[in-house]
VOSELO-90505 format. One record per atom (N, C-alpha, C, O, CB): residue in one letter; x, y negated, z. Coordinates in steps of 0.05 Angstrom, whole numbers, plus 5000, padded with zeros to 4 digits. Atoms other than C-alpha are relative to their C-alpha. Glycine has a CB too. Layout:
<rs>
AXYZ...
</rs>
This chain:
<rs>
M497850195003M645565533305M501650074975M502350314971M501850005025S498549955024S649365463239S502950085010S503950025032S500049734982F497149974998F656565733231F501549765008F502949775028F501250094976E498650254998E659165023226E499549875029E501349775042E499149814977I500750124975I655364783288I501350185025I502350075045I496749975001E498849844980E657565363329E503049995003E503950015026E499450264996H497350054998H664865273314H500549725008H502549685021H501250074977L499650284988L664364513326L499650015028L501249895042L498149804989C500349994973C661664663393C502350165016C503350075037C497450115004E497849854989E666865183408E502849825000E504449835019E500350294982S497650175000S672464683388S499849795021S501849725034S500349864973I500450194978I669464173433I500350085028I501249945046I497649894998D500049824973D668964673490D503350025007D504349955028D498450344993R497149954996R676664843481R501349745007R503049725025R501350134974M498650244996M678564123476M499349865028M501149745041M499249824976M500750114976M674763903537M501150175023M501650045044M497149985001Q499049854981Q677364483578Q503149945004Q504149955027Q499550284994R497150044999R684764313559R500249695009R502149645024R501550064970H499450304995H683963523566H498349885019H498949665028H499849854975L501650104975L678463413617L498450225013L495950235010L498249784992P501249794986P677064013659P498349905023P498549685032P502050195008P501650114979P671963993712P501049865025P499749685036P498750205009D498650114976D676563833769D500749724993D500349555010D502650175008E499350285008E679063203728E497649854996E497649615001E501749994976V502450135003V671963043713V499049885027V498149655028V498150184989R500950084974R670263013786R501949785013R500949605027R499850245018R498150204990R676862613804R499349734987R499149535001R503150094994R500750245014R675162103749R497449875008R497249635011R499950044974D502450104989D668262043773D500149865027D498949645031D498150205001E499450114974E670361913843E501549744998E500949565014E501550205016Q498250245001Q675561373822Q499049824980Q500449624975Q502950084994A501050165021A671161073766A502349954980A503149724974A498849745011D497850025019D676661223718D499250144973D499350384972D502750115012P500749895024P674461323646P502250144985P504550064985P498949814985P497849825013P678161843605P500649884972P500050014952P499150344996N499350135024N680461363551N501850164983N501650134959N501249745005H498149835014H685961853530H498550194981H499750314964H501750155021L501749845018L680062243497L499949884973L499950024953L497150035011L500750125026L679261743442L502150074980L501350104957L499949695003Q498249935018Q685561923408Q499750294993Q500350364970Q502549955010I500449705002I684062683415I497250014983I497050174965I499850155031F502449975015F676862553388F500749924970F499450024951F497649825014S499450085027S680162203327S501650224987S501250274963S501549744999N498249805012N685462753317N498250234993N498750364972N502450105021M501649775008M679863273317M498249944978M496950124967M498450115022G501950075024G675862883263G497449955010G495749924993G499850224980L502850044990L669862763310L498949754989L496549764982L500049995031F501050255010F669362033286F499250034970F497349914960F502149775003D500249965029D670062263213D497250134995D496050094974D502550204989L502749865005L663562703223L498049814995L496149894982L499150165023V502450195001V659362073225V500549814976V498849634970V499749855027L499750205023L662461713165L498850094976L498950344971L502849934994P501449915026P658661743098P502450104983P504850044986P498249754984S497949875020S661962153043S498649974972S496749824968S500650345007Q501449995028Q660562282969Q498250204996Q497150234975Q501850034978D502049784998D656262862987D497549955011D497449945036D501050215015N502650064988N648962712996N499050225022N497750165042N498049984978D500949774981D647763403030D501449955027D500249965049D500750304988W498550044977W653263263078W499149765017W499049775041W502749974992D501050254989D650562543091D497450045014D496949905034D499649804978K502749974990K643562803105K500050125030K498250105046K498350184980N499849884972N646063153167N501849835020N502749945041N501150284998C498250154985C650062593195C498949965031C500450005050C500349734986W501450024974W645162463255W500150255017W500350255041W497249914995T499949744986T645163203271T502550045011T502750125034T499450234982R497249954991R652563253275R500849795023R502249865042R502049974975L499650184979L652762603317L498950095025L500250085046L499049734992S501349904976S647762893365S501150255012S501350285037S497450044994V498149784989V651463553370V502349945014V502750045036V500950154981V498050074986V657563243387V499549865027V500849925047V501349864984Q500650114973Q654562783440Q499050205021Q499850195044Q497949804997E501249794981E650663363470E502250175012E502350225036E497850194985R498049834989R656663803475R502249875018R503250005037R501350134978L498450154983L661063273503L498849955026L500249975046L500749774989G501750034977G655663123553G499750235017G499350195041G497549924993Y500249754985Y655263833574Y502250035019Y502050135041Y500050224981H497649994980H662263783601H500149765016H500749785040H502850054986A499550234983A662463053625A498749754985A499549674964A503249965005T501550215011T657562493612T501749774990T501149634970T498249925019M498150205007M663462013612M501350054971M501749864956M502249995023A498949945027A666262353551A498249934976A499049824956A500750284998A502150065020A659862313513A499749714997A499649624974A497250125007L500250325002L659161553529L502249914986L501849764967L499949865029L497650115012L666261423508L499750074967L500449904951L502750135015F500449945027F664861763441F498049824987F498449704966F499350294998N502150175009N658261393435N500749744995N499949634974N498050005018R498850285007R661560723441R501149944973R500549744960R502249935017V498650045028V665660813379V497950094977V497349944958V503150194999A501649895019A661061253339A497549874994A496949844971A499650245007C502550105004C654360943351C500049704999C498849584981C498450095020F499950335001F655860193368F501849904979F501549674971F500949885027G498350085021G661260183317G499150084972G498149924956G502550095006M500549875026M660560653258M497250044993M496449974970M501450264998M502949955007M653260843258M498649764996M496849774979M498550155020T501450285003T651060093265T500649954969T498749894954T501349755022L499450095027L654759963198L498750204980L497650134959L503250004996I501349815021I652160613165I497049934997I496149904974I500250305009T502850044999T644960473183T499149734991T497049724978T499050045025S500950285004S644559713177S501549834979S500749614972S500349865026A498650135020A649559513126A499350064972A498150274967A502750045003S500549935025S649159473052S502150194991S504150245005S499849764984K498349825008K652759973010K502949844996K505049945003K498850154975D497550145004D657959432992D501449945025D503949945026D499449744985Q498950064974Q659059253065Q501150265013Q503150265027Q497849875019Q498949744989Q659759983084Q502750084985Q504550194997Q497750224996T497549945016T664960073028T502449855009T504649955010T499749934972R498050174992R668859463053R500450065028R502850085034R499349714996L499750024974L667959533126L500550265017L501850265038L497949865009L499749744987L667660263146L502950095002L503850145024L498550204985P497249934998P674860443126P501849815019P503649905033P501149994971R498450194983R677459803159R499350055030R501050035048R499449694991L500849954971L673459953223L501350255010L502250255033L496850035003H499049774992H675960653224H503049965004H504250075022H499350224981A497250064997A683260393214A500549835023A502649855034A501249894976K499450154976K682459873269K499550165027K500850105047K498349745000V500649824981V679560413315V502850165007V503750175030V497650194990L497849844997L685760853301L502449835009L504049925025L500650144976L497950174994L690560273306L499949935032L501949935045L499849744983H500550064972H687460083376H500750255017H501950235038H497049905006L499549754985L687760803399L503050055005L503850185024L498850234985R497349954997R695160803389R501249825024R503149895037R501449944972S499250174979S695760233439S498550035026S499149905045S499749734991V501549974973V690860463492V501650135023V502750355020V497550184997K498549914978K693960533558K497950165020K495750065021K501649755013P501949884983P690561023609P499049815024P500649675036P501150255010G501350194980G686060653659G497249974993G496050114977G501349735001P502850074999P679360343668P499149804977P496949684978P499449895027A500550195022A679759913603A497550104985A496750334984A502549994981V502449925017V673759873560V501049984970V502649824961V497449795005M499149985032M674560063485M498949764986M496449744982M498950294984P501250225015P673859433448P500250074970P502450074958P501449705007V500449975028V671359593378V499249764987V497149664994V498250204995Q500750255015Q671258993331Q497650044987Q497050264977Q502149924980S502550015016S664658823301S500649924970S502849844963S497949785013A499750085026A663458703228A500749724998A502449654981A497850064985R499550295000R663457953242R502849965005R503949804991R498349865020E497250074994E670557973272E501550134979E503850044976E500950095028L498349875020L672958433215L500349794974L502549754963L498650304991N499850135022N671157973159N498649714998N498349594977N499150174982G501350254998G667657353183G497049964991G495949744990G501649824986T502750005005T660757563163T498750185015T499950385023T499450034975D501649804988D655057903197D498750194981D499050154957D498149885017L501249805018L651158483170L497749884982L497050004962L498850225018A502050135015A646058003143A501249824977A499849684962A498249835018G498550155020G651457683099G500449705007G501249544989G498650034974K499950294993K651557013138K502949925006K503449695012K498249945025
</rs>
């Protein structure tokens, strides 16, 4: 395991122990209460930024590895945490990264990230689903440019 991955895992472990310890996982499982409060923490930690493209090709080549490590480590502590992260990172950001043109990525990824952060500020604890707006809702076109 590389130095970076090891420290990423340690950071996730500390965050999960602090914000979603095992007793809280069990309680939330029993009550079907998703830990939506973690979304802001994921963002503050920069976990969503780990999957965004950069100007560094070497960094971008490892995007899927970083995504997998974050999901696996969150899932080690609580499947619900990994699924929550997955909703934003995979169904929002990674879809644009893998399916959009460079122009669409340049226009939409910063806006999507900003919309996620804006929404996170208004999330109230409870069983609400994280609504991440699609590219169609952000600018009136789909990824095929229609």
